[in-house]
C-alpha positions as semicolon CSV with decimal commas, in nm:
position;residue;x (nm);y (nm);z (nm)
1;M;0,000;0,000;0,000
2;K;0,131;0,344;-0,097
3;I;0,154;0,630;0,153
4;T;-0,041;0,870;-0,069
5;G;-0,353;0,866;0,148
6;I;-0,177;0,939;0,478
7;I;0,042;1,235;0,381
8;K;-0,019;1,536;0,607
9;P;0,037;1,884;0,459
10;A;0,361;2,067;0,529
11;N;0,359;2,368;0,761
12;F;0,611;2,621;0,631
13;I;0,801;2,894;0,813
14;D;1,022;3,160;0,657
15;G;1,391;3,101;0,713
16;N;1,437;3,466;0,814
17;S;1,196;3,435;1,107
18;F;1,345;3,457;1,454
19;A;1,429;3,115;1,594
20;T;1,197;3,181;1,888
21;N;0,890;3,192;1,661
22;P;0,877;2,814;1,598
23;R;0,831;2,757;1,972
24;K;0,480;2,900;1,956
25;L;0,388;2,716;1,637
26;L;0,516;2,380;1,761
27;R;0,278;2,383;2,056
28;S;0,011;2,271;1,811
29;Q;0,222;2,135;1,522
30;K;0,475;1,853;1,526
31;I;0,721;1,980;1,268
32;L;0,793;2,288;1,059
33;F;0,939;2,305;0,710
34;V;1,184;2,594;0,672
35;E;1,204;2,768;0,336
36;K;1,391;3,069;0,204
37;N;1,322;3,228;-0,132
38;G;1,089;2,939;-0,210
39;I;1,359;2,677;-0,150
40;F;1,330;2,407;0,118
41;R;1,615;2,446;0,365
42;G;1,541;2,206;0,650
43;L;1,314;2,106;0,939
44;I;1,251;2,224;1,294
45;D;1,096;1,989;1,549
46;R;1,002;2,030;1,916
47;T;1,340;1,911;2,042
48;T;1,522;2,176;1,840
49;A;1,279;2,449;1,946
50;L;1,326;2,368;2,314
51;Q;1,701;2,416;2,280
52;I;1,656;2,783;2,190
53;T;1,725;2,999;2,496
54;G;1,734;3,373;2,550
55;G;2,103;3,385;2,467
56;K;2,026;3,249;2,121
57;S;1,733;3,480;2,047
58;T;1,911;3,646;1,753
59;L;1,923;3,321;1,558
60;T;1,685;3,266;1,268
61;A;1,479;2,964;1,174
62;L;1,733;2,893;0,901
63;D;2,014;2,887;1,160
64;I;1,854;2,606;1,361
65;A;1,693;2,405;1,079
66;K;1,818;2,049;1,038
67;Q;1,835;1,837;0,727
68;P;1,610;1,530;0,737
69;L;1,787;1,196;0,769
70;Y;1,558;1,051;0,505
71;Q;1,298;1,179;0,259
72;T;1,050;0,992;0,047
73;T;0,791;1,039;-0,229
74;P;0,415;0,977;-0,253
75;D;0,483;0,653;-0,445
76;D;0,664;0,493;-0,152
77;V;0,492;0,207;0,031
78;V;0,391;0,191;0,397
79;R;0,617;-0,096;0,501
80;H;0,926;0,058;0,342
81;V;0,863;0,388;0,520
82;A;0,815;0,198;0,847
83;E;1,152;0,030;0,800
84;K;1,318;0,368;0,745
85;M;1,155;0,507;1,061
86;I;1,310;0,224;1,259
87;K;1,649;0,260;1,089
88;Y;1,675;0,635;1,151
89;G;1,484;0,645;1,480
90;T;1,237;0,904;1,358
91;Y;0,862;0,942;1,403
92;I;0,813;1,166;1,100
93;I;0,942;1,141;0,743
94;P;0,913;1,433;0,496
95;V;0,751;1,368;0,159
96;S;0,859;1,547;-0,160
97;K;0,719;1,557;-0,511
98;D;0,923;1,687;-0,803
99;N;1,195;1,774;-0,549
100;K;0,958;2,000;-0,353
101;P;0,833;1,915;-0,002
102;I;0,457;1,862;0,013
103;G;0,412;1,717;0,361
104;Y;0,509;1,435;0,591
105;V;0,408;1,089;0,704
106;G;0,371;1,021;1,076
107;M;0,428;0,695;1,260
108;S;0,075;0,690;1,403
109;D;-0,082;0,650;1,059
110;I;0,177;0,391;0,961
111;L;0,093;0,186;1,272
112;A;-0,281;0,203;1,210
113;I;-0,240;0,061;0,860
114;L;0,007;-0,213;0,952
115;L;-0,208;-0,325;1,243
116;L;-0,501;-0,397;1,011
117;D;-0,301;-0,680;0,857
118;N;-0,170;-0,827;1,182
119;E;-0,448;-0,952;1,408
120;I;-0,204;-1,140;1,631
121;V;-0,017;-0,823;1,730
122;A;-0,341;-0,621;1,748
123;K;-0,479;-0,855;2,017
124;M;-0,152;-0,889;2,208
125;E;-0,168;-0,773;2,571
126;L;0,054;-0,480;2,662
127;G;0,184;-0,659;2,970
128;K;0,374;-0,894;2,741
129;I;0,554;-0,626;2,544
130;M;0,571;-0,316;2,765
131;R;0,905;-0,176;2,881
132;R;0,932;-0,262;3,248
133;Y;1,105;-0,035;3,501
134;P;1,071;0,275;3,282
135;I;1,273;0,589;3,340
136;F;1,071;0,845;3,536
137;V;1,107;1,167;3,734
138;W;0,980;1,252;4,080
139;S;0,712;1,519;4,108
140;D;0,950;1,741;4,308
141;D;1,239;1,708;4,061
142;S;1,343;2,022;3,876
143;I;1,243;2,093;3,518
144;V;1,614;2,106;3,435
145;K;1,659;1,743;3,544
146;L;1,354;1,643;3,341
147;W;1,484;1,815;3,029
148;N;1,828;1,660;3,063
149;I;1,670;1,314;3,071
150;M;1,450;1,385;2,770
151;E;1,739;1,529;2,571
152;D;1,992;1,259;2,660
153;I;1,762;0,965;2,588
154;Q;1,549;1,134;2,321
155;F;1,216;1,056;2,488
156;S;0,906;1,243;2,375
157;G;0,775;1,236;2,730
158;V;0,845;1,104;3,079
159;P;0,616;0,967;3,354
160;V;0,604;1,154;3,684
161;V;0,574;0,956;4,008
162;K;0,545;1,005;4,381
163;E;0,636;0,748;4,644
164;T;0,317;0,626;4,807
165;S;0,258;0,397;5,101
166;S;0,001;0,122;5,104
167;R;-0,091;-0,109;5,390
168;N;0,187;-0,353;5,308
169;D;0,437;-0,174;5,091
170;K;0,564;0,140;4,924
171;Y;0,533;0,195;4,552
172;N;0,581;0,459;4,283
173;K;0,240;0,602;4,203
174;L;0,192;0,772;3,867
175;V;0,080;1,129;3,935
176;G;0,149;1,290;3,599
177;Y;0,328;1,295;3,267
178;V;0,535;1,558;3,086
179;S;0,577;1,570;2,709
180;K;0,778;1,806;2,491
181;K;0,450;1,976;2,406
182;D;0,398;2,045;2,778
183;L;0,747;2,193;2,800
184;L;0,677;2,424;2,507
185;K;0,357;2,542;2,672
186;A;0,537;2,617;3,000
187;G;0,630;2,984;2,999
188;N;0,906;2,942;3,256
189;I;1,094;2,660;3,086
190;R;1,345;2,889;2,915
191;K;1,447;3,056;3,242
192;A;1,484;2,718;3,408
193;L;1,707;2,584;3,132
194;E;1,915;2,902;3,137
195;G;2,007;2,836;3,499
196;G;1,775;3,076;3,677
197;N;1,743;3,069;4,053
198;N;1,498;2,826;4,211
199;P;1,401;2,639;3,894
200;S;1,040;2,523;3,883
201;K;0,952;2,171;3,979
202;V;0,808;1,912;3,744
203;E;0,472;1,913;3,925
204;K;0,417;2,272;3,812
205;I;0,399;2,181;3,444
206;M;0,303;1,813;3,436
207;N;-0,023;1,682;3,296
208;R;-0,204;1,562;3,607
209;T;-0,452;1,345;3,417
210;P;-0,233;1,148;3,176
211;I;-0,364;0,881;2,943
212;V;-0,288;0,539;3,093
213;L;-0,344;0,174;3,008
214;T;-0,323;-0,154;3,199
215;P;-0,122;-0,470;3,129
216;E;-0,445;-0,637;3,014
217;D;-0,516;-0,377;2,745
218;T;-0,423;-0,467;2,388
219;V;-0,193;-0,320;2,126
220;S;-0,501;-0,222;1,928
221;T;-0,627;-0,017;2,223
222;F;-0,287;0,148;2,256
223;V;-0,287;0,258;1,892
224;E;-0,643;0,391;1,920
225;K;-0,557;0,595;2,232
226;M;-0,233;0,717;2,079
227;I;-0,402;0,846;1,764
228;K;-0,702;0,996;1,944
229;N;-0,487;1,187;2,193
230;D;-0,190;1,262;1,964
231;I;0,068;1,109;2,198
232;S;0,370;0,884;2,149
233;R;0,409;0,696;2,479
234;I;0,157;0,567;2,734
235;P;0,234;0,460;3,093
236;I;0,108;0,119;3,206
237;V;-0,043;0,107;3,557
238;N;-0,246;-0,117;3,787
239;E;-0,560;-0,028;3,984
240;A;-0,354;0,163;4,241
241;Y;-0,186;0,363;3,962
242;E;0,149;0,202;4,037
243;L;0,380;0,260;3,741
244;L;0,448;-0,085;3,597
245;G;0,587;-0,002;3,257
246;I;0,549;0,207;2,946
247;I;0,493;0,149;2,577
248;G;0,566;0,372;2,281
249;K;0,502;0,391;1,909
250;M;0,848;0,268;1,819
251;D;0,805;-0,041;2,039
252;V;0,492;-0,143;1,847
253;L;0,639;-0,056;1,507
254;K;0,942;-0,279;1,572
255;L;0,710;-0,558;1,680
256;L;0,513;-0,529;1,356
257;I;0,817;-0,503;1,128
258;E;1,084;-0,704;1,303
259;G;0,870;-0,937;1,511
260;N;1,054;-0,866;1,837
């Protein structure tokens, strides 16, 4: 199956725009195509936008744009694009026609199509494939610590926990989740990353009602939730909201393509 029907339109930004402008746009958009004089010059994603601090405010969009690791055309097929996403570790691949960018293909749409042809994976319980002992942050950790984790490991988001006592034991209760979108929405993130005094804590910006699933939920349910809520990773919890694991788009894509 060709990718023609799942190409999303490109969102362009002028290369002469200040590099701080993409921050606002990327709160609602996943990626921006940078052009100058009608020529495609590169891409800006949320990770790049978050790296722009006050000391770099004179930079332009062209200065921070990055060249895509891989580009494709509307005639490419879904499985081939999926393989390239795994190879290059990317969730989005730009699409060009006649050497001009027209949009991009996202991993969510790729997963939805591949899952239609794999009933075994679709019905698989998340408890069997989730990543156990996921990396997390405490609710009273600083935003700086959170960002360092997200940048070092290239996570799109991180679970937030708080140690909680039950009758018989202590456990890490999921109390929130922070994504790169949340960081972009936080007005104080730039000051925190620039080393300001008393940096804000994670609990100030976290989503307190994150989307969660249980070990008994299926891969099909994960993909549905992921697409509906436009998210990349979902924490796995039990009835007490103890953080048991996490599952992301790339985990499912590798399962569908590589079988492991």
